[in-house]
C-alpha atoms as one frame of an Amber mdcrd trajectory, in Angstrom:
protein
 -14.752  26.740  -1.895 -14.853  25.307   1.635 -11.249  25.255   2.862 -11.727
  22.139   5.005 -13.316  20.048   2.265 -10.807  21.175  -0.355  -7.873  20.546
   1.976  -9.111  17.028   2.562  -9.469  16.498  -1.188  -6.018  17.922  -1.828
  -4.348  15.656   0.705  -6.349  12.665  -0.552  -5.333  13.292  -4.172  -1.642
  13.767  -3.406  -1.694  10.721  -1.117  -3.267   8.547  -3.801  -0.711   9.711
  -6.350   2.107   8.975  -3.899   0.687   5.621  -2.873   0.673   4.436  -6.474
   4.464   4.228  -6.215   5.153   3.359  -2.565   3.997  -0.310  -2.572   5.755
  -0.943  -5.887   8.969   0.473  -4.433   8.719  -1.791  -1.372   8.143  -4.912
  -3.463  10.540  -4.155  -6.322  13.504  -3.513  -4.021  13.130  -7.010  -2.556
  12.602  -8.550  -6.028  15.739  -6.862  -7.415  17.764  -7.926  -4.369  16.568
 -11.527  -4.780  17.440 -11.452  -8.484  20.924 -10.155  -7.777  21.404 -12.808
  -5.102  20.561 -15.424  -7.753  23.061 -13.793 -10.103  25.837 -13.870  -7.491
  25.175 -17.429  -6.312  24.371 -19.190  -9.591  26.875 -21.746 -10.800  25.255
 -22.094 -14.235  27.489 -20.198 -16.672  24.849 -19.874 -19.398  22.447 -18.245
 -16.908  24.975 -15.808 -15.418  24.757 -12.974 -17.946  20.961 -13.160 -18.545
  20.448 -13.026 -14.782  22.701  -9.984 -14.553  20.725  -8.291 -17.319  17.464
  -9.079 -15.535  18.767  -7.325 -12.422  19.546  -4.234 -14.495  16.215  -4.511
 -16.338  14.004  -4.559 -13.247  16.398  -2.226 -11.445  15.757   0.407 -14.106
  11.995   0.035 -13.686  12.514   0.447  -9.939  14.521   3.657 -10.464  11.762
   5.162 -12.616   9.190   4.298  -9.957  11.419   5.493  -7.100  11.911   8.923
  -8.665   8.138   9.440  -8.912   7.667   8.247  -5.332  10.169  10.801  -4.009
   8.662  13.692  -5.980   5.085  12.951  -4.915   6.054  12.290  -1.290   7.924
  15.534  -0.669   4.837  17.642  -1.345   2.855  15.855   1.350   5.109  17.190
   4.094   4.303  20.759   3.056   0.604  20.037   3.657   1.246  19.620   7.372
   2.557  23.168   7.667   0.344  24.894   5.120  -3.066  23.169   5.264  -2.918
  21.427   8.647  -0.854  23.706  10.870  -3.186  23.243  13.855  -2.583  19.511
  13.599   1.165  20.124  13.415   1.000  22.377  16.489  -0.993  19.823  18.456
   0.807  16.684  17.258   4.253  17.897  16.208   6.065  16.509  19.253   4.864
  12.988  18.428   4.383  13.006  14.670   7.712  14.714  13.997   9.836  12.040
  15.715   9.104   9.105  13.368   9.246  11.419  10.337  12.706  12.601  11.377
  13.836   9.031  12.001  12.461   8.031   8.595  14.759  10.563   6.949  17.814
   9.848   9.119  17.724   6.066   9.340  15.839   4.998   6.209  15.804   7.510
   3.373  19.484   8.397   3.736  20.366   4.682   3.848  18.233   3.943   0.809
  19.354   6.903  -1.301  23.064   6.540  -0.433  23.304   2.881  -1.387  21.030
   3.425  -4.374  23.668   5.749  -5.812  26.419   3.242  -5.045  24.352   0.452
  -6.615  23.630   2.467  -9.773  27.230   3.428 -10.497  29.096   0.561  -8.851
  28.518  -2.291 -11.277  32.089  -2.277 -12.573  33.696  -0.868  -9.411  32.464
  -3.242  -6.687  32.765  -6.979  -6.294  29.520  -8.873  -7.102  28.935  -9.721
  -3.428  29.388  -6.122  -2.233  27.167  -4.867  -5.029  24.521  -7.398  -4.021
  24.810  -6.212  -0.405  24.008  -2.700  -1.641  20.814  -4.028  -3.234  19.742
  -5.549   0.073  20.555  -2.333   1.956  18.302  -0.457  -0.487  15.521  -2.944
   0.207  16.042  -2.614   3.968  16.061   1.187   3.725  12.877   1.299   1.663
  10.960  -0.952   4.003  12.368   0.760   7.101  11.063   4.023   5.657   7.592
   2.512   5.424   7.864   1.336   9.032   8.503   4.830  10.413   5.720   6.382
   8.359   3.290   3.740   9.577   4.408   4.282  13.174   3.234   7.882  12.787
   0.018   6.841  11.052  -0.720   4.151  13.636  -0.621   6.750  16.393  -3.329
   8.677  14.536  -5.404   5.501  14.378  -4.677   4.285  17.932  -2.827   6.809
  20.152  -0.382   5.367  22.713   2.589   6.635  24.736   1.471  10.264  25.140
   0.191  12.874  27.570  -1.742  16.058  26.784  -0.090  19.118  28.324  -0.467
  22.819  27.580  -2.950  22.072  24.814  -0.558  19.730  22.973  -0.040  15.984
  22.755   3.458  15.171  23.994   5.312  11.876  23.800   6.168  10.253  27.118
   6.958   6.701  25.969   8.861   6.247  22.698   8.956   2.468  23.116   5.153
   2.373  23.331   4.997   4.421  20.124   7.088   1.993  18.065   5.555  -1.147
  19.626   1.986   0.060  19.105   0.032  -3.121  18.204  -1.593  -1.186  15.382
   1.812  -0.919  13.652   2.102  -4.698  13.287  -1.074  -4.985  11.226  -0.480
  -1.878   9.139   3.167  -2.598   8.368   2.753  -6.295   7.536  -0.198  -5.446
   5.304   1.802  -2.728   3.506   4.843  -4.999   3.087   2.881  -7.841   1.496
   0.877  -5.359  -0.580   4.188  -4.173  -2.007   5.249  -7.725  -2.825   1.877
  -8.332  -4.504   2.148  -5.142  -6.555   5.678  -5.919  -7.689   4.721  -9.546
  -8.381   1.934  -8.635 -10.775   4.124  -6.022 -12.456   6.778  -8.701 -13.008
   4.169 -11.058 -14.481   2.661  -8.379 -16.721   6.041  -7.311 -18.088   7.269
 -10.882 -18.506   4.084 -11.883 -20.335   4.425  -8.971 -22.738   8.088  -9.747
 -23.391   7.300 -13.435 -23.894   4.680 -12.643 -26.538   6.400  -9.771 -28.346
  10.146 -10.398 -27.921  11.014 -13.813 -29.359  14.711 -13.417 -28.512  13.868
 -13.067 -24.814  11.319 -15.898 -24.549  13.583 -18.400 -22.798  14.599 -15.907
 -20.114  11.136 -14.520 -19.438   9.613 -18.001 -19.237  11.607 -18.398 -16.020
  10.630 -14.887 -14.918   6.961 -15.838 -15.291   7.416 -18.829 -13.003   9.350
 -16.892 -10.354   6.971 -13.933 -10.619   3.950 -16.168 -10.030   5.546 -17.499
  -6.828   6.411 -13.964  -5.694   2.860 -12.775  -6.387   1.311 -15.723  -4.555
   3.509 -15.079  -1.491   2.456 -11.436  -1.523  -1.286 -12.024  -1.871  -1.370
 -14.817   0.732   0.601 -12.555   3.071  -1.860  -9.707   2.498  -4.766 -12.013
   3.305  -3.149 -13.340   6.459  -2.056  -9.939   7.779  -5.415  -8.421   6.829
  -7.287 -11.126   8.716  -5.080 -10.591  11.769  -5.531  -6.814  11.658  -9.288
  -7.091  11.161  -9.552  -9.121  14.350  -7.520  -6.481  16.176  -9.837  -3.709
  14.912 -12.653  -5.200  16.985 -10.723  -3.890  19.994  -8.855  -0.866  18.621
 -11.385   0.723  16.250 -14.807  -0.984  16.269 -16.390   1.875  14.295 -14.050
   1.280  11.368 -14.741  -2.450  11.552 -18.525  -2.059  11.601 -18.385   0.470
   8.743 -16.405  -1.936   6.569 -19.369  -4.320   6.855 -22.155  -1.693   6.982
 -23.333  -3.392  10.184 -25.767  -0.921  11.744 -27.066  -2.901  14.731 -25.451
  -5.321  17.179 -25.678  -8.900  15.953 -24.735 -12.279  17.374 -23.764 -14.054
  15.229 -22.990 -11.296  12.737 -23.464 -11.979   9.000 -21.088 -10.975   6.227
 -22.724  -8.732   3.626 -21.587  -9.676   0.117 -23.375  -6.647  -1.329 -25.621
  -3.954   0.103 -27.468  -0.760  -0.753 -26.130   1.441   2.047 -28.471   4.154
   3.337 -26.408   6.263   5.727 -29.130   8.911   6.091 -31.496   6.406   7.688
 -28.732   4.302   9.304 -29.655   1.077   7.557 -29.148  -0.998   4.418 -32.086
  -0.859   2.030 -31.105  -4.187   0.509 -28.311  -6.683   1.169 -27.047 -10.133
   0.314 -25.690 -11.811   3.452 -23.833 -14.955   4.455 -25.044 -15.852   7.977
 -22.499 -15.916  10.841 -19.499 -15.408   8.537 -18.468 -12.042   9.987 -18.433
 -13.450  13.530 -16.387 -16.400  12.259 -13.869 -14.006  10.692 -13.436 -12.156
  13.990 -13.624 -14.943  16.556 -12.711 -18.054  14.506 -16.066 -19.563  15.410
 -19.599 -19.037  14.019 -20.783 -17.014  16.996 -19.878 -13.862  18.896 -21.434
 -10.429  19.151 -20.261  -7.601  16.909 -21.236  -4.047  17.808 -23.156  -2.090
  15.194 -22.518   1.424  13.934 -25.502   2.923  15.769 -24.416   1.523  19.130
 -20.805   2.634  18.691 -21.904   6.095  17.542 -24.040   6.507  20.662 -21.139
   5.398  22.878 -18.756   7.865  21.236 -21.297  10.692  21.549 -21.585   9.969
  25.273 -17.793   9.932  25.642 -16.733  12.814  23.384 -19.871  14.962  23.119
 -22.830  15.118  20.775 -22.033  14.615  17.126 -21.921  12.174  14.239 -18.914
   9.891  14.587 -19.689   7.714  11.577 -17.290   7.667   8.607 -18.424   7.375
   4.990 -20.042   3.955   5.366 -20.821   3.576   1.649 -17.214   4.297   0.708
 -15.846   2.033   3.441 -18.140  -0.862   2.535 -17.397  -0.882  -1.193 -13.699
   0.021  -0.910 -13.173  -3.028   1.281 -14.881  -5.247  -1.297 -12.919  -3.754
  -4.169  -9.717  -4.480  -2.256 -10.731  -8.066  -1.479 -11.995  -8.688  -5.015
  -8.766  -7.461  -6.604  -6.741  -9.583  -4.198  -8.745 -12.689  -5.056  -8.279
 -12.082  -8.784  -4.526 -11.644  -8.301  -4.291 -14.920  -6.369  -6.078 -16.764
  -9.196  -3.641 -15.248 -11.699  -0.653 -16.329  -9.593  -1.924 -19.912  -9.276
  -2.854 -20.147 -12.968   0.482 -18.860 -14.272   2.456 -20.833 -11.694   0.675
 -24.107 -12.468   0.935 -23.708 -16.251   4.637 -22.816 -16.154   5.350 -25.743
 -13.813   3.548 -28.141 -16.185   5.142 -26.544 -19.287   1.688 -25.880 -20.724
   1.783 -22.082 -20.849   2.034 -22.027 -24.656  -1.304 -23.851 -24.861  -3.045
 -20.777 -23.470  -1.731 -17.861 -25.562  -4.727 -15.706 -24.627  -3.573 -15.737
 -20.984  -0.201 -14.242 -21.868  -1.803 -11.794 -24.288  -4.253 -10.364 -21.773
  -2.141 -10.689 -18.614  -0.655  -7.157 -18.976  -4.199  -5.755 -18.854  -4.504
  -6.958 -15.244  -1.720  -4.618 -14.092  -4.142  -2.015 -12.600  -5.472  -4.601
 -10.096  -2.885  -4.093  -7.302  -2.962  -0.317  -7.686  -6.736  -0.326  -7.413
  -6.535  -2.622  -4.372  -3.888  -0.434  -2.710  -5.909   2.733  -3.263  -9.091
   1.149  -1.928  -7.210  -0.233   1.064  -5.703   3.151   1.858  -9.183   4.691
   1.721 -10.347   2.118   4.272  -7.374   2.950   6.502  -7.734   6.726   6.378
 -11.478   7.088   5.798 -12.245   4.718   8.634 -10.984   7.074  11.348 -13.127
  10.026  10.249 -14.277  12.406  11.647 -11.052  12.116  13.662  -7.642  13.312
  12.582  -6.202  11.634  15.676  -8.755   9.225  17.098 -10.108  10.497  20.400
  -7.800  13.530  20.511  -8.385  15.844  17.556 -11.102  16.010  14.916 -10.234
  16.703  11.291 -11.895  20.127  11.333  -9.795  21.116  14.353  -6.503  20.421
  12.564  -7.061  22.849   9.681  -4.896  25.975   9.371  -6.806  28.994  10.616
  -6.075  31.561   7.904  -6.127  29.387   4.801  -8.756  30.142   2.136 -10.653
  27.809  -0.130  -9.383  29.575  -3.248  -5.758  29.081  -2.217  -6.321  25.382
  -1.648  -8.237  24.975  -4.913  -5.511  26.596  -7.020  -2.706  24.532  -5.483
  -4.793  21.359  -5.685  -5.452  21.899  -9.384  -1.772  22.631  -9.989  -0.514
  19.543  -8.125  -3.094  17.297  -9.790  -2.139  18.393 -13.303   1.599  18.313
 -12.589   1.434  14.816 -11.124  -0.609  13.631 -14.087   2.025  14.930 -16.495
   4.798  13.261 -14.467   2.974   9.921 -14.400   2.353  10.000 -18.152   6.029
  10.846 -18.746   7.186   8.048 -16.430   4.890   5.522 -18.101   6.191   6.574
 -21.509   9.809   6.128 -20.411   9.085   2.773 -18.742   7.110   1.332 -21.681
   9.726   2.521 -24.165  12.468   0.897 -22.081  10.557  -2.402 -21.821   9.976
  -2.509 -25.566  13.551  -1.701 -26.543  15.415  -3.903 -24.033  15.991  -7.518
 -25.048  17.577 -10.209 -22.860  18.448 -13.264 -24.983  19.547 -16.508 -23.382
  23.232 -17.263 -23.847  22.720 -20.966 -24.185  20.233 -23.768 -23.674  21.139
 -24.187 -20.020  18.843 -21.377 -18.834
């Protein structure tokens, strides 16, 4: 019943629940807006109505996901006042600004035009209605930007001074142009596109196999979805590579922990697998590719990379005695889970895209049959990636300024945290099961037949 440990678990659980829906929201808003743009611009009369129905079909799935994202996200803000009030006192001047801007400039924009989009099908012209879809997409992704501005400050503080025992903002422009934001936001954006892309493929594959009336329409959805997924995964890889190189400067401890690199090495190898022994600060066994890690960081097969032990000693000298290492085992394997899921998703995108382009998809019925079973891949990758992001800055709540233990509310008890954690966990589970039931039932019951052969 340790209040600190339970508060960390509570925030981690609610964050994971929330982050199941956030990337899908980011990617689905863009997908729906692209679909509606196709509907508005198409000159093929037989494709007009099926395209319109596809917009409504995926728009409904987006609305189900959006509602769960809002519900799970609201609770997180209460944590800052109830579990982490010392953090809020110390960081409120900085952390509160992007959160307020997220509500004023993004959430209000998104929610306002979402209502207009939902009820304006027969009241607005097609072009104005399509504009609403794009404003929803802009609002959703602008919301993610402001949240990641706040998170990036926790990872790499900029534009602040410490006065009267509090961190105070003295340069708003530095806050929003923090180089850390570029890597985090681009990675989150393409993660959302990847998540939505695989959802589109999974749903289209199921409809193609089980709904004969909709086969012609969802054959085209499979092709477009494969392209969308490939764009997302390639974008994730590119932004991840860029951000990893930046971590060598901004957070070398996180970088070394991702690779379980304990000692300085030049060139540094890439560990494919390892038995991580954090107690003795070493790997008991590992499979390595020589010089690959240095190549990833410096674009050449040489270059020194600092190890965990060296960085820990430097941080102890700078901030005082202590253990500044994160959970190296969790960091190491979470990174590999994320990369492995991304690689599998890229193979799926290329396979489906190539087979649909060559009109040979029907020759591989097992692919369509089992494709829906791959749907957990992006959610697993997103969760593992978020663990790397948040777990990598431990034991800091704000790197270099406030440790996690220092941000905990002073009078909170372990029992209070445990009871609320159990309640939130069960409630969220019930909501997710209910949402999945509604979504699956809608997918099964909704058919979109082609109006003619020119589809």
